[in-house]
N, C-alpha and C positions, 0 to 999 in steps of 0.2 A: 284277603280271600276269606269267604265265609266258611264256617265249620262244616265238615263233611256230614251229610245227612244219612248216607247208606253205610251199612256194615257195623260190626260191634265196636265199641269204644272202651278201652281199658281205663279204669279209674283207680284212685288210690285204695278204694275198698273192694273192688271187684271189676265188673264189666256191665256196660249198658248195651242192650240188644234192641234193634229197631227193625221193623219190616213195613214197607208200604204195601198194603193189601186191601185196597178200597172195596174189592168185591167179596171179601171174607166177612163172615159174621163173628167168627171167633178165631183167635190164633193162640196156640200154646207154644211156649219155648220148651223144647225137649233137651234138657241138660241134666243128666242123671235121672230126673223125674220130670213129668210135665208141670209147667208153671204157666198159668193163664197170663197173657199179656194185656195191658190196658190199651183200649182204643182211644186215640186222640183225634185231633183235627185232620181233615183231608185224607182219611184212610190210613194214618200211621198207627202202628201198634208198637208198644215199647214196654220194657221191664228192665230193672236193675237187679243183678245177682251178686250178693256179697260173697267174696271169696273166690269168684271165678277168675281164672288166670290164663295166660297164654298156654296153648296146648289143649285147652278144653274143646271138646267136640260137641256140636249141637245141631239141631234141625228145628224147623217150624212145622207144627201140625195145623193144617187148615181145616176148620169146621169139623174136626174129628173124622176127616175123610182121607186125607193124604198128607204124608210127611215129605217135606221139601227142603233142599239146602238153602242157605242164604244166597240171594241173587248177587250180593256183594261179598261173597265168601272170599277170604284171603287165601284159602288153601283147601283142597279136596283130596285128602290122602287115600280115599277109597273110590275115586272117580266121581262123576257128576251126580250119581244117584245116592251117594253116601253122605255122611255128616260133614259139616263144615268145621274147620279148625280155627280157633282164635290165634292170631299171629301178632306178636309185639314187634312192630317194625322198628322201634327205637332201640332194640336190643342188639342189633347186628353191629359188630365192631369194625366199622369201615377203616381201611388202611389208607386209601387214596383220599385223605380228608381235604387236601388242598386242591383237588381236581375241580376245575371250573369249565372244562370242555375246551373246544377248539373253534376258531372262526369258521364259518361256512366255506370260505374260499379254499380251505385246506382239505375239504372232504374228498376222499376217494373211497367209494363204498363197495363192500362185498356182501351180497345177499346170501343168507345161509338158512338152512332148516336144521334145527337142533337134533332131530331124530335121525337124520341121515348124514350129518356132517362128520360123524365119527362112528366106528363100529359099536361103541358103547352107548350111543344115543342119549347122552346126558349133558347137562350144563357143565358139570365138572370136567368131563372128557374134552370139551371144547378148549379148556384152558391150555392143554398141551399143544394146541395148534396156533395159539395167539402169536408166538414168536415168528412163526412162518408168515403170518399176515403182515407183521411189522417189517420183516426183512423184504417182503415183496414190494412194500410201499403203500399198503392199505392203511388208511387212517380211520375208517369207520366200519364197524361190524354191524350188519343189520340182521335181525332175527325175524323169521316168519312168525305169524301170530302164536302166542302162548296161552291165550285164554282157554280155560279148561274145556275140553271136548270129550264126547263119549268115546270110550274105547282107548286103545293103547297106541294107535298110529293114525295120523291125520296130517294134512297140510297145515291145519290150524284155522282155516276159514269157516269151520263149523263150531266155533266156540260158543258156549252157552252161559258160562260163568266168567264174566269179563275181568274180574279182579283177581282170579286165582290162576297163577302159572301152573300149567298142566303137570300133574304128579308123575306122568310117564317119564319125564326128564329129570326129576329130582325134587327136592324141597325148595321153599323160597330162599333159604339161606344159601343153597347151592347156586341159584341164579344170581344172588347178590355177590357171591364169591367170584363168579365168572365176570360180572360187570366190574367189580373191584380190581381184579387182575388185569382186565383190559385197560382200565384207567391208569394203572401203575405202569403200563407199557405205552401210554400215550394214545390209546385207541378210544375213539368215541364208540358208543353202542346205541343203536336205534332199534325200535320195536315197531313192527307192523300191527296196527289195530284195526278192528272191523266194527264200524258203527252203522252199517247199512242193513244188517239183519242179525238174527240169532240163529244158531245151528238148529237142525231139525230134531235132535234127540237130547233129552235132558233139560228142556226149557219148560218150566212150569208157570211162567209169568202170566200166560193167558188165563190160567185158572183163578188166580187171586188178584191180578192187576191187569185186566184186559185193556186198560187205558194206555198200555205200552204200545199198542198196535192200531193201525188204521185199516180200512178196508182195502187199501191199495196193496200191491204186491211188487216185490223185487224179483229178479231171476232166481233168487234163492229162498224165497218165503215171504211171509207177511212183512209189510213195511212198518218201521218204527215211527211213532207219532211224537215228534219233537216239539209240537205245540204245547204239550203237557209239561208244566214246569218240573215235575218230579222226574219225568223221563229225560228231559234236557239235562237236569242236574246229574242224573245217573251217568250219562256219557262224559260230561265235563269233569266230574269228580274222578271218573276212571282214568282219563288222560293225566290228571294231576297225580293220581295214585302211582302210575308207572314212573312218572318223572320225579316225584318226590320220594316215595318209599323205596324205589329200586335204583334211583339215580340214572335212569336212561337219559341219554343226551338229546334224544329227539324221537319223534313218532312219524310213521308213514301211515296216513289214513287211506284205507282201501276203498276203491270204487265209490268216491263220494257223489258221483253223478247218479248213483242208485239210492241215495238218501232222499226219500220222498218227503218233502217239506213244503207245503203250500205257502206261497208268499216269499220264497227266496232262499237265501243262504245264511240265515241268521245263526243257525247252530254253529257253522264253521267260524263265523265271526266271533261269537261269544266264547267258543273254545279257545281260539287264538288269543283273545284278550285275557282270559284267565291264565293261560300258560305264560303270556307276557308278564303278568303280575308276578308269577312265581320266579321267572328269570330275573326280573328287576330286583326282587327282594333278596335273592340269593347271589346275584352277580354271576350267574352261570350263562354260558352259551347254550341255548336250547333251540333246536331246529325242528320245525314242522313242515312236512312235505306231503304231497297228495298224489293219489292216482285219480285221474278225473277224465273220463272219456269225452266230456264236453269241451275240453280245451279252453277253460275260462281263464284267460290271461289277466283279467281284472282283479282276481283274488290272489295274484302272485306278486311277491316283492322280495327279491333276494337280499336287498339292502336293509330292510326294516329289522332292527335289532335293538331291544327284544321285540317279539311279535306284538302287533297292535291291531289285530283283526285280519291280517293276511298270512300268507304261507310262503315259506322260503323258496320252494321249488316244486315242480311237478315231474313225475315220471313221463318221459317223452316217448310214448308209443309210436308216434309218427316216425321218429328217427329209426327205431328198430325195424319197423315194417318196411321202410324203404330199403334198408340194407339187406333185409332178408330176401326181398324180391330180387334185388340186384345180384346177390350171390347164389341164389338157388332157383330163381325163376318161378317160385311158388305163387299160385294165383287163387287158391281156395279161400273162402271166407273174407275177412277184412283185408287180406293181402290184395284182393282185386282192386281196391281203391288206389293202389300204388303201382299197378302194372304198366300204366301208360308210359311213364318215364321215371323209373326209380332214381336215376342219377340226378335228374332235375329236383326231385323231392329231397334227396340228400343235400343238395346245394341250398335249397330253400330252408331246410331245417338248420343247417350250419349258420346261415346268415340272418334268420328270423325266428328261430325256435320251433314253432309248430309248422307243419305242412298245411294242415287244415285250419284256416283262420276265418271261417265263415262260408266256405265253399260247400257245395252239396256233396255229401258222402253217399255214394250209391249203395254201399253195404248197409248203412244205417237208415237210408231213406230220408234224411233230414240235413239241413245245413248245420255244419259243425264248426265250433271254435270261434275265437275272437283274435283280432290282430295282436301279435306278440313281439314284433320287431323292436319295440322301444324298451322292452325289459332287458335286464342284465343277462348275459349268457348264463350266469350261474343260477338263474331261475329255472333251468332245465336239467334234469338228470337223464343222461343218455346212456344207452346200453345196447349190446348186441344179443344178450341172452338174459332171461330172468326166470323165476319159477313158472310164471304164466306161459311165457313163449316157448319154453321147453316142455312143461308139463301138460299143457292143454293141447296135446297131440296124442294120437292113439298109442304110440310107443314111448312117448316121453323122450324122444331122441334129441340129442344135442346138435348144435350147429356143426361141431367138429366131424360128425358122421355123415353130413350131407353136403358140405361145402369144401372147396379146395383150401388147404392150409395156407397157401400163399395169399389167397384172397382174404382169409380170416386175419392174418397178420397185418395186412394192409389196413383192414377195417379197424383193428386194434390201434394201429399207429395214428389213425384219425381220432378215434374215440378218446384215447388216453392223453393226447396233447392238445386237443381243442379246449376252449375256455369253459364249455359246459361241464357240469359235475359228472364224472364218469362212474359207472357202476358195473361190477363184474358179478357173475353168478358162481357160487362156490365151485372151485376146481378149474374155472375158466382160465386162471392164471397159468396153468400148465397144460391146457388143452384137454381137460378131462373128457372122457367118452362115456362115463357112467350115465345111464339114462335117469330121468326124473319123471316117471309116469305118475299119474294121479293115483292116490291110495287113500283108503279110509278103513275103519273098523266097525261098521254098523252091523246090526243083526236083523234077522227076520224080514219083515215086509220092507223096511227101509233099505236093507241091503239089496233086495230084489228090485226095488225102484231105482236104485243107483245103477244097477246092471242094465236095466231096461232103458234108462235114460241115455247111457253111454252107447248102447247099441243103436239107438235112434240118431244120436248126434254124429256118430262115426260109422254110419251105415256103409259107406264106401269102403272103409278099412275092413270091417267085418266081412263084407262081400268078397274082398280080395284075399284077406289073410285068415279069416275064420278065428279059430281058437288060439292063434298065435298072438292076437291082441291081448295084452295083459289084463287080467281080472283085477279091478281096483280093490276088491275085497280080500284078495288072497295075500297071506303073509309074504309069499315069495315076491310079490310085486313091490312091496315096501323094501324088502331086503335087496332087491335089484337096484334100488335108488341110493343105497349107502355108498358114499364117496369112497373110491378106491385110492387111498393115499400111496399105495405101491406103484401106481402108474407113474409117479414122479421120477422113478429110477430110469425110465426109458430115455434114450438119447433125445428123441423128438420133444418129450416133455421137459427135459432139462433145458433144451434150446429155447422153448417157448417161455419157460419160467424166467430165464435170463433176459430174454427180450423184453418181457413185461417189466421186470425190475429196472432195466435200463430206461425204458420209457417213463416210468413213474419217478425215477431219480431226476430225469430231465424236467418233468412236470413240476416237481418240488422245487427245483433250482430256478427254472426259467419262467414258468407260467404262474404258479401260485402267488409269488410276490407281486405280480402285476395284475391280478384278477380284480381287486377292489377298484371300482371305477371303470372297468372295461365295458366295451359296447360292441354290438354287432356291426359288421362292415358289409362287404359285398361277397357274393359267390357266383360263379358261373360254371356251367356244365356243358361240355361240347359233346356232340353226338358220337365222337370217336372214343369217349371215355375219359377225357382230360377234365379234371376238376381243379378249380382254383378258388381260394377264399381268403378273406383278410378280416382282422378284428383290430380295433383301436384299444390298446391296453391302458390300464390305469396310470402308468407312468409316462404316457405319450408315445410309447413305442408301437409299432405295427407288427402284429403276428401274421405271417403269411403261410398258406398251405398251397402246395402243388402236388397233385396226385394223378397217376394213371390207373384208373380202376377198370382196366380191360385186360384181355389176354394177349394183346398185341402191343409191340412197342410203337409209339406214335411220335409225330413231330412235336417238338417243343415250341409251341406258339404262344406261350404265356407272356411274352414281353419281359419287362423287368421283374426279376424275382430277387428283390434286394434284402439285405440284412445278414446277420450272422447265421450260418447253417447250424441248427441244433439237432436235426434228425434227417437222415437220408444221405444223399451224395451230391457232389457237384455234377451238374447236368450240362450236356452239350446240346447238339441239335435234336437228339432223340430222348424220349422218356421211356424207361423200361416198363414192361407190364407189371401191374399190381405193385407199383412203387410209390412211396409216400415221402414227401420232402417238406421240411418245416424250416422257416427262417424267422428271425425276429430282429428288429432294429428300427 
């Protein structure tokens, strides 16, 4: 792996500072006093400062006009507009020094937002809840993006300083302590990263390095130009930074279908190759997964270890959307693509991965996806809720508030015992009802633009509910999203928690040891709600599912349902409503 180009480098005598600023005529390093930086090749400015140490705070002054943070800042103690702080990543005393991760087949993921996971909204506060996750059967903690964003509250997808974990949650050593404590408990830790855009506030790159951007646009702002070598290096080095300096076990790349890159998918390939080199050099299990609305099966490979150009798995939105329509009847937006026969779509997803494998999506107006049935089932991360599917709603309401609990438990029994990798959203393990509405902390014109945009996007909700729709900019909206851990004391929450624990114990015992080498089988959905599916497991056994996903008991017409019963009950001539039964053998 090549030496990192971006960010300061501590030396035996001090520190070396670099900035890629091809549009700048002059750059001064502001460290106690201004120091002119030397311009080199390809727009790089550099200087070495004797005696500079970790903890030093600095900025760059561009053409005597504007003072900016380091775009590769390791920490911003005064938010995105303040000075950057030099961090010595080698100084942290890791305790879980022998940790090398876990195989992908063992992954059971829970997605969390640091700011709302606990009332203290901090990295260190999360440590107190790690034992709960382990006891539940979770093996991987996934954090929403941490890249420094403007203000004190945000989902994280508006990050502008990609290398700096946001100071709203604590210091870098606090984040490392969280990861270290997770590893000591056997938990993997994944991080959501955003390489398709920069946030709208606190991003100065366009002033001194306009080559970062193209004339194209994403839904969130100017597209990043990864044809430029320095820009490509910035993203790849960022991925390695999180994996190497913080020892994250994997990354989830956000909305890669919105990465505008003429000529194909070379950034994703090169990033995977670089991560694979790190994994091979360290002997670690490192997992790369995607969110990709294009359903590109050709870039997925759950078996490739270490990564060599491909990605372990993809978030399977198709699976979620079909279940959501089945349980709630929702038809707005992209749910319209699944209203014809959601049970058939669930069956297809269970036996082939994606629902859309090249078919026309009416919502998108294009053909979407590639054939995925030959991939391993573990190439798909399935879920019933996540930050997007809860938060991208006017009220941020959870599934628990709009669907029947019996149907939800049936859906969980399918999710947690099927061979695909399951993911829960924080609190889902006990049936949390805490909403997760969109929130941010912008000011002035940008805050007004956010409000205007949401009123346009959710015009129907504002027409019906008016000011009852939460204001994304209000502190109270953020506070409403803080997970209520006291909910767990309720009898219904205790029952749900116990049920999820039982399911995950069965998964750990019966499914995980057989996942390597497993393959999709067949699935059928009857019009009366009867669903059957099967998979060939890696040890030659067949995993079989029989479920009644309707409100009525129905005739058991499944034929032979062989093997050892691992979940559900012995069936006679009738199958009870919303019941799920699993056998293996």
